[in-house]
C-alpha positions as a Markdown table, in Angstrom:
| # | Residue | x | y | z |
|---|---|---|---|---|
| 1 | Unk | -50.2 | -56.6 | 27.8 |
| 2 | Unk | -48.6 | -60.1 | 27.1 |
| 3 | Unk | -44.9 | -60.7 | 28.1 |
| 4 | Unk | -44.2 | -61.3 | 24.4 |
| 5 | Unk | -45.4 | -57.8 | 23.5 |
| 6 | Unk | -43.5 | -56.3 | 26.4 |
| 7 | Unk | -40.2 | -57.9 | 25.3 |
| 8 | Unk | -40.9 | -56.6 | 21.7 |
| 9 | Unk | -41.3 | -53.0 | 23.0 |
| 10 | Unk | -38.1 | -53.2 | 25.0 |
| 11 | Unk | -36.2 | -54.4 | 22.0 |
| 12 | Unk | -37.7 | -51.6 | 19.8 |
| 13 | Unk | -36.8 | -48.9 | 22.4 |
| 14 | Unk | -33.2 | -50.3 | 22.5 |
| 15 | Unk | -33.0 | -50.1 | 18.7 |
| 16 | Unk | -34.3 | -46.5 | 18.7 |
| 17 | Unk | -31.8 | -45.5 | 21.4 |
| 18 | Unk | -29.0 | -47.1 | 19.4 |
| 19 | Unk | -30.0 | -45.2 | 16.3 |
| 20 | Unk | -30.2 | -41.9 | 18.2 |
| 21 | Unk | -26.8 | -42.5 | 19.7 |
| 22 | Unk | -25.3 | -43.3 | 16.3 |
| 23 | Unk | -27.0 | -40.2 | 14.8 |
| 24 | Unk | -25.7 | -38.1 | 17.7 |
| 25 | Unk | -22.1 | -39.4 | 17.1 |
| 26 | Unk | -22.5 | -38.8 | 13.4 |
| 27 | Unk | -23.8 | -35.3 | 14.1 |
| 28 | Unk | -20.9 | -34.5 | 16.4 |
| 29 | Unk | -18.5 | -35.8 | 13.8 |
| 30 | Unk | -20.1 | -33.8 | 11.1 |
| 31 | Unk | -20.0 | -30.6 | 13.3 |
| 32 | Unk | -16.3 | -31.4 | 14.1 |
| 33 | Unk | -15.6 | -31.7 | 10.4 |
| 34 | Unk | -17.4 | -28.5 | 9.8 |
| 35 | Unk | -15.4 | -26.7 | 12.5 |
| 36 | Unk | -12.2 | -28.0 | 11.0 |
| 37 | Unk | -13.3 | -26.9 | 7.5 |
| 38 | Unk | -14.3 | -23.5 | 8.8 |
| 39 | Unk | -10.9 | -22.9 | 10.5 |
| 40 | Unk | -9.5 | -19.5 | 9.4 |
| 41 | Unk | -6.1 | -18.6 | 8.2 |
| 42 | Unk | -5.4 | -16.6 | 11.4 |
| 43 | Unk | -7.3 | -18.8 | 13.7 |
| 44 | Unk | -7.1 | -17.7 | 17.4 |
| 45 | Unk | -5.2 | -14.5 | 16.7 |
| 46 | Unk | -6.6 | -11.3 | 18.1 |
| 47 | Unk | -5.8 | -8.7 | 15.4 |
| 48 | Unk | -5.7 | -5.9 | 18.1 |
| 49 | Unk | -2.7 | -7.6 | 19.7 |
| 50 | Unk | -0.6 | -7.7 | 16.5 |
| 51 | Unk | 2.4 | -5.3 | 16.9 |
| 52 | Unk | 4.7 | -6.5 | 14.2 |
| 53 | Unk | 4.6 | -7.9 | 10.6 |
| 54 | Unk | 7.6 | -9.4 | 8.8 |
| 55 | Unk | 7.3 | -10.3 | 5.1 |
| 56 | Unk | 10.1 | -11.8 | 2.9 |
| 57 | Unk | 10.4 | -13.3 | -0.5 |
| 58 | Unk | 13.6 | -14.0 | -2.2 |
| 59 | Unk | 16.1 | -11.2 | -1.4 |
| 60 | Unk | 13.4 | -8.7 | -0.6 |
| 61 | Unk | 11.9 | -8.1 | 2.8 |
| 62 | Unk | 9.9 | -5.6 | 4.8 |
| 63 | Unk | 9.3 | -5.1 | 8.5 |
| 64 | Unk | 6.3 | -3.2 | 10.0 |
| 65 | Unk | 6.4 | -2.4 | 13.6 |
| 66 | Unk | 4.0 | -0.7 | 16.0 |
| 67 | Unk | 5.8 | 1.9 | 18.0 |
| 68 | Unk | 4.1 | 4.1 | 20.6 |
| 69 | Unk | 0.7 | 3.2 | 19.2 |
| 70 | Unk | 1.6 | 4.0 | 15.6 |
| 71 | Unk | 2.8 | 1.7 | 12.8 |
| 72 | Unk | 6.0 | 2.5 | 11.0 |
| 73 | Unk | 8.0 | 0.7 | 8.3 |
| 74 | Unk | 11.1 | -0.4 | 10.2 |
| 75 | Unk | 12.8 | -1.3 | 7.0 |
| 76 | Unk | 12.3 | 2.2 | 5.6 |
| 77 | Unk | 13.9 | 4.4 | 8.3 |
| 78 | Unk | 10.8 | 4.0 | 10.6 |
| 79 | Unk | 8.7 | 6.1 | 8.2 |
| 80 | Unk | 5.0 | 6.1 | 9.1 |
| 81 | Unk | 3.1 | 3.1 | 7.5 |
| 82 | Unk | -0.1 | 3.4 | 5.7 |
| 83 | Unk | -2.3 | 1.9 | 8.4 |
| 84 | Unk | -5.3 | 1.4 | 6.2 |
| 85 | Unk | -3.3 | -0.8 | 3.8 |
| 86 | Unk | -2.2 | -2.9 | 6.8 |
| 87 | Unk | -5.6 | -3.1 | 8.5 |
| 88 | Unk | -7.3 | -4.1 | 5.2 |
| 89 | Unk | -4.7 | -6.8 | 4.5 |
| 90 | Unk | -5.0 | -8.3 | 8.1 |
| 91 | Unk | -8.8 | -8.1 | 8.2 |
| 92 | Unk | -9.1 | -9.8 | 4.8 |
| 93 | Unk | -6.6 | -12.5 | 5.8 |
| 94 | Unk | -8.5 | -13.2 | 9.1 |
| 95 | Unk | -11.6 | -14.1 | 7.1 |
| 96 | Unk | -10.0 | -16.6 | 4.9 |
| 97 | Unk | -11.0 | -20.2 | 5.5 |
| 98 | Unk | -8.4 | -23.0 | 5.4 |
| 99 | Unk | -10.4 | -26.0 | 4.2 |
| 100 | Unk | -8.9 | -29.4 | 4.5 |
| 101 | Unk | -5.2 | -30.3 | 4.0 |
| 102 | Unk | -4.3 | -31.2 | 0.4 |
| 103 | Unk | -0.8 | -32.6 | 0.8 |
| 104 | Unk | -0.2 | -36.2 | -0.1 |
| 105 | Unk | 2.3 | -38.1 | 2.0 |
| 106 | Unk | 4.5 | -39.0 | -1.0 |
| 107 | Unk | 4.6 | -35.5 | -2.5 |
| 108 | Unk | 7.5 | -33.2 | -1.6 |
| 109 | Unk | 6.7 | -29.7 | -0.3 |
| 110 | Unk | 8.7 | -28.2 | -3.2 |
| 111 | Unk | 5.9 | -29.5 | -5.5 |
| 112 | Unk | 3.7 | -26.9 | -3.9 |
| 113 | Unk | 6.2 | -24.1 | -4.4 |
| 114 | Unk | 7.1 | -24.0 | -0.8 |
| 115 | Unk | 10.8 | -24.2 | -1.4 |
| 116 | Unk | 10.6 | -20.6 | -2.6 |
| 117 | Unk | 7.8 | -19.5 | -0.5 |
| 118 | Unk | 6.8 | -16.0 | 0.6 |
| 119 | Unk | 7.2 | -15.8 | 4.4 |
| 120 | Unk | 4.6 | -13.8 | 6.4 |
| 121 | Unk | 5.1 | -13.6 | 10.2 |
| 122 | Unk | 2.6 | -11.8 | 12.5 |
| 123 | Unk | 3.9 | -10.9 | 15.9 |
| 124 | Unk | 2.4 | -10.1 | 19.3 |
| 125 | Unk | 4.4 | -8.8 | 22.2 |
| 126 | Unk | 7.5 | -9.0 | 19.9 |
| 127 | Unk | 7.0 | -12.8 | 19.6 |
| 128 | Unk | 6.0 | -14.8 | 16.5 |
| 129 | Unk | 2.2 | -15.5 | 16.7 |
| 130 | Unk | 1.4 | -16.7 | 13.2 |
| 131 | Unk | 3.9 | -17.9 | 10.6 |
| 132 | Unk | 2.7 | -18.5 | 7.1 |
| 133 | Unk | 4.7 | -19.9 | 4.1 |
| 134 | Unk | 2.9 | -19.0 | 0.9 |
| 135 | Unk | 3.8 | -21.3 | -2.0 |
| 136 | Unk | 2.7 | -21.5 | -5.7 |
| 137 | Unk | -0.5 | -20.2 | -7.1 |
| 138 | Unk | -2.8 | -23.0 | -8.4 |
| 139 | Unk | -3.0 | -23.0 | -12.1 |
| 140 | Unk | -6.2 | -21.8 | -13.7 |
| 141 | Unk | -8.5 | -24.5 | -15.1 |
| 142 | Unk | -12.1 | -25.1 | -16.2 |
| 143 | Unk | -12.6 | -26.6 | -12.7 |
| 144 | Unk | -10.7 | -24.1 | -10.6 |
| 145 | Unk | -11.5 | -21.1 | -12.7 |
| 146 | Unk | -9.4 | -17.9 | -12.2 |
| 147 | Unk | -9.2 | -18.1 | -8.5 |
| 148 | Unk | -6.4 | -16.6 | -6.4 |
| 149 | Unk | -5.6 | -19.9 | -4.8 |
| 150 | Unk | -2.2 | -20.5 | -3.2 |
| 151 | Unk | -0.7 | -23.4 | -1.3 |
| 152 | Unk | 0.0 | -22.4 | 2.3 |
| 153 | Unk | 1.8 | -24.0 | 5.2 |
| 154 | Unk | 1.3 | -22.7 | 8.8 |
| 155 | Unk | 4.1 | -22.6 | 11.3 |
| 156 | Unk | 6.3 | -25.2 | 9.5 |
| 157 | Unk | 3.6 | -27.9 | 10.1 |
| 158 | Unk | 3.3 | -30.8 | 7.7 |
| 159 | Unk | -0.2 | -30.0 | 6.5 |
| 160 | Unk | -0.5 | -27.9 | 3.4 |
| 161 | Unk | -3.7 | -26.1 | 2.5 |
| 162 | Unk | -5.1 | -24.6 | -0.7 |
| 163 | Unk | -6.2 | -21.2 | 0.3 |
| 164 | Unk | -8.4 | -19.0 | -1.8 |
| 165 | Unk | -6.8 | -15.6 | -1.2 |
| 166 | Unk | -4.7 | -13.1 | -3.1 |
| 167 | Unk | -1.6 | -12.5 | -1.0 |
| 168 | Unk | -0.4 | -9.6 | -3.1 |
| 169 | Unk | -1.5 | -7.1 | -0.4 |
| 170 | Unk | 1.3 | -8.6 | 1.8 |
| 171 | Unk | 4.0 | -7.2 | -0.4 |
| 172 | Unk | 7.6 | -7.5 | 0.5 |
| 173 | Unk | 8.5 | -4.1 | -0.9 |
| 174 | Unk | 8.9 | -1.4 | 1.8 |
| 175 | Unk | 7.7 | 1.5 | -0.5 |
| 176 | Unk | 4.4 | -0.3 | -1.0 |
| 177 | Unk | 3.5 | 0.2 | 2.7 |
| 178 | Unk | 3.6 | 4.0 | 2.8 |
| 179 | Unk | 1.1 | 6.6 | 1.7 |
| 180 | Unk | 2.8 | 8.0 | -1.4 |
| 181 | Unk | 0.5 | 11.0 | -1.7 |
| 182 | Unk | 2.3 | 13.9 | -0.2 |
| 183 | Unk | 0.0 | 16.8 | -0.8 |
| 184 | Unk | -3.0 | 17.7 | -2.9 |
| 185 | Unk | -3.8 | 21.4 | -3.4 |
| 186 | Unk | -6.3 | 22.2 | -6.0 |
| 187 | Unk | -4.9 | 24.4 | -8.7 |
| 188 | Unk | -8.0 | 26.6 | -8.6 |
| 189 | Unk | -7.1 | 27.6 | -5.0 |
| 190 | Unk | -3.6 | 28.8 | -6.0 |
| 191 | Unk | -3.4 | 32.6 | -6.4 |
| 192 | Unk | 0.4 | 33.1 | -6.7 |
| 193 | Unk | 3.5 | 31.1 | -7.5 |
| 194 | Unk | 7.2 | 32.0 | -7.0 |
| 195 | Unk | 9.8 | 29.8 | -8.7 |
| 196 | Unk | 13.4 | 30.9 | -8.9 |
| 197 | Unk | 13.3 | 34.5 | -10.1 |
| 198 | Unk | 9.8 | 34.2 | -11.5 |
| 199 | Unk | 6.5 | 35.3 | -10.0 |
| 200 | Unk | 3.1 | 34.5 | -11.3 |
| 201 | Unk | -0.2 | 36.0 | -10.0 |
| 202 | Unk | -3.8 | 35.4 | -10.6 |
| 203 | Unk | -5.7 | 38.6 | -11.4 |
| 204 | Unk | -9.4 | 38.2 | -11.9 |
| 205 | Unk | -8.8 | 34.5 | -12.6 |
| 206 | Unk | -6.3 | 35.4 | -15.3 |
| 207 | Unk | -2.6 | 34.3 | -14.8 |
| 208 | Unk | 0.1 | 36.8 | -15.5 |
| 209 | Unk | 3.9 | 36.9 | -15.2 |
| 210 | Unk | 5.0 | 39.8 | -13.0 |
| 211 | Unk | 7.8 | 41.1 | -15.2 |
| 212 | Unk | 6.3 | 40.4 | -18.6 |
| 213 | Unk | 7.3 | 42.9 | -21.3 |
| 214 | Unk | 4.0 | 43.1 | -23.1 |
| 215 | Unk | 5.6 | 44.9 | -26.0 |
| 216 | Unk | 8.1 | 42.2 | -26.9 |
| 217 | Unk | 6.8 | 39.1 | -25.1 |
| 218 | Unk | 3.8 | 36.8 | -25.1 |
| 219 | Unk | 2.8 | 34.8 | -22.0 |
| 220 | Unk | 2.5 | 31.0 | -22.5 |
| 221 | Unk | -0.4 | 30.2 | -20.2 |
| 222 | Unk | -0.4 | 26.5 | -20.9 |
| 223 | Unk | 3.2 | 26.2 | -19.6 |
| 224 | Unk | 2.3 | 28.4 | -16.6 |
| 225 | Unk | -0.5 | 26.0 | -15.7 |
| 226 | Unk | 2.1 | 23.3 | -15.0 |
| 227 | Unk | 3.5 | 25.5 | -12.2 |
| 228 | Unk | 0.1 | 26.2 | -10.9 |
| 229 | Unk | -0.9 | 22.6 | -10.9 |
| 230 | Unk | 2.4 | 21.2 | -9.5 |
| 231 | Unk | 1.0 | 20.6 | -6.0 |
| 232 | Unk | -2.1 | 18.8 | -7.2 |
| 233 | Unk | -1.8 | 15.0 | -6.6 |
| 234 | Unk | 2.0 | 15.3 | -5.7 |
| 235 | Unk | 3.2 | 11.8 | -5.0 |
| 236 | Unk | 6.6 | 10.3 | -4.0 |
| 237 | Unk | 8.2 | 7.1 | -5.0 |
| 238 | Unk | 10.1 | 6.5 | -1.8 |
| 239 | Unk | 11.7 | 8.2 | 1.3 |
| 240 | Unk | 15.4 | 9.2 | 1.4 |
| 241 | Unk | 17.7 | 8.1 | 4.2 |
| 242 | Unk | 17.6 | 10.7 | 7.0 |
| 243 | Unk | 21.3 | 10.0 | 7.6 |
| 244 | Unk | 22.2 | 11.5 | 4.2 |
| 245 | Unk | 23.5 | 15.1 | 4.3 |
| 246 | Unk | 22.3 | 18.1 | 2.3 |
| 247 | Unk | 25.5 | 17.7 | 0.2 |
| 248 | Unk | 24.6 | 14.0 | -0.5 |
| 249 | Unk | 21.1 | 15.0 | -1.5 |
| 250 | Unk | 22.0 | 18.0 | -3.6 |
| 251 | Unk | 20.4 | 20.6 | -1.4 |
| 252 | Unk | 23.4 | 22.9 | -1.3 |
| 253 | Unk | 22.2 | 24.2 | -4.7 |
| 254 | Unk | 18.5 | 23.8 | -4.0 |
| 255 | Unk | 15.7 | 25.2 | -6.2 |
| 256 | Unk | 12.8 | 26.7 | -4.3 |
| 257 | Unk | 9.1 | 26.9 | -5.3 |
| 258 | Unk | 6.4 | 28.6 | -3.3 |
| 259 | Unk | 2.7 | 28.4 | -4.1 |
| 260 | Unk | 0.1 | 30.4 | -2.1 |
| 261 | Unk | -3.6 | 30.4 | -1.6 |
| 262 | Unk | -5.6 | 33.2 | 0.0 |
| 263 | Unk | -4.5 | 32.0 | 3.5 |
| 264 | Unk | -1.9 | 29.3 | 3.1 |
| 265 | Unk | 1.6 | 28.9 | 1.7 |
| 266 | Unk | 3.4 | 25.8 | 0.5 |
| 267 | Unk | 7.1 | 25.6 | -0.2 |
| 268 | Unk | 8.9 | 22.9 | -2.2 |
| 269 | Unk | 12.6 | 22.6 | -2.1 |
| 270 | Unk | 14.2 | 20.5 | -4.8 |
| 271 | Unk | 17.6 | 18.9 | -4.4 |
| 272 | Unk | 19.7 | 16.8 | -6.7 |
| 273 | Unk | 18.9 | 13.9 | -8.9 |
| 274 | Unk | 18.0 | 10.5 | -7.4 |
| 275 | Unk | 17.5 | 7.1 | -8.9 |
| 276 | Unk | 14.6 | 7.6 | -11.3 |
| 277 | Unk | 13.8 | 11.0 | -9.9 |
| 278 | Unk | 14.8 | 13.9 | -7.7 |
| 279 | Unk | 15.0 | 14.7 | -4.0 |
| 280 | Unk | 12.3 | 17.0 | -2.6 |
| 281 | Unk | 11.3 | 18.5 | 0.7 |
| 282 | Unk | 8.0 | 20.2 | 1.7 |
| 283 | Unk | 7.5 | 23.0 | 4.3 |
| 284 | Unk | 4.9 | 25.6 | 5.2 |
| 285 | Unk | 1.3 | 24.8 | 5.6 |
| 286 | Unk | 1.8 | 21.1 | 4.6 |
| 287 | Unk | 0.5 | 18.0 | 6.4 |
| 288 | Unk | 2.5 | 17.3 | 9.6 |
| 289 | Unk | 3.4 | 13.8 | 8.4 |
| 290 | Unk | 5.6 | 15.2 | 5.6 |
| 291 | Unk | 7.5 | 17.7 | 7.6 |
| 292 | Unk | 11.2 | 16.8 | 8.3 |
| 293 | Unk | 11.4 | 14.1 | 5.6 |
| 294 | Unk | 13.1 | 14.1 | 2.3 |
| 295 | Unk | 11.4 | 12.3 | -0.6 |
| 296 | Unk | 12.1 | 11.1 | -4.0 |
| 297 | Unk | 9.6 | 12.2 | -6.7 |
| 298 | Unk | 9.6 | 11.1 | -10.3 |
| 299 | Unk | 11.4 | 13.2 | -12.8 |
| 300 | Unk | 8.1 | 13.9 | -14.5 |
| 301 | Unk | 6.7 | 15.4 | -11.2 |
| 302 | Unk | 9.9 | 17.3 | -10.5 |
| 303 | Unk | 10.0 | 18.9 | -13.9 |
| 304 | Unk | 6.9 | 20.9 | -13.2 |
| 305 | Unk | 8.7 | 22.8 | -10.4 |
| 306 | Unk | 11.7 | 23.4 | -12.6 |
| 307 | Unk | 10.2 | 25.4 | -15.4 |
| 308 | Unk | 12.3 | 28.4 | -16.4 |
| 309 | Unk | 11.2 | 31.8 | -17.6 |
| 310 | Unk | 12.1 | 31.1 | -21.2 |
| 311 | Unk | 9.4 | 28.3 | -21.2 |
| 312 | Unk | 6.7 | 30.8 | -20.0 |
| 313 | Unk | 7.2 | 33.5 | -22.7 |
| 314 | Unk | 8.0 | 33.8 | -26.3 |
| 315 | Unk | 9.0 | 36.7 | -28.4 |
| 316 | Unk | 6.2 | 38.5 | -30.2 |
| 317 | Unk | 6.2 | 38.4 | -33.9 |
| 318 | Unk | 7.0 | 41.9 | -35.3 |
| 319 | Unk | 3.9 | 43.6 | -36.7 |
| 320 | Unk | 3.9 | 44.0 | -40.5 |
| 321 | Unk | 3.9 | 47.5 | -41.7 |
| 322 | Unk | 0.8 | 48.5 | -43.7 |
| 323 | Unk | 1.4 | 49.2 | -47.4 |
| 324 | Unk | 0.8 | 52.7 | -48.5 |
């Protein structure tokens, strides 16, 4: 091999090495960019360590706290929180990617709606772990489509991101974080109902009123069905303040309702009127979570427990005498 060819090969190898080095640097840069792009909304946060969530928007706020291994709504008298709602919201948020910052240096944060942002703070060990400011929703367009995209700022940093996520699960209303279903007893399982001075019984799958005067009264089974179905999908709207007295809640003149199956009994006690509803308590063979609490149910739901006897019967029409 001539010296000229040898020099040529050395040069070629040097060029190839340089290309490989450049490609490697470019590859690393590309991977770094990819890693940055793939950063998630809750990057670095172990969801299992979260023991507090504070959400605020405008004048409304809610605080969720983990106490003795159970989540409660601190802003609603420490009533048990619906853990599934919270877990689903956190899990979904943890999978949201951040993308690249969208803020321009000469654009004020208010332009992204961050002057009136929703605040979401996740805590671990009682300390703030992740702080999010959720600004305006990006307007729909032919390009953006109908995406749930919001401008987000993390921990007060300068960078603002456009995040494709619907933040409505992180509601600032305390009532939205509780399981509003109180009890669900199938009407077909109910065999007797006592409400006030009335008693209804199921005899051979036919409902009767205990003191019905069959000569002068007709039983209104459609109205009676409301009493029989009152415990089916019974929901509350909120929880009453435990510090309120029976007099405050109208339980000094309470109305009692008891429904029974073949082996269980459920008692509903109705108090006075509340905002957009009525106060209610449950006892008997009810879920443990509802014992000891006073709820507010809608007027519509409460009315089914308040049916009076005159709604369940009507006077029989006198029989016409046959002509001779």
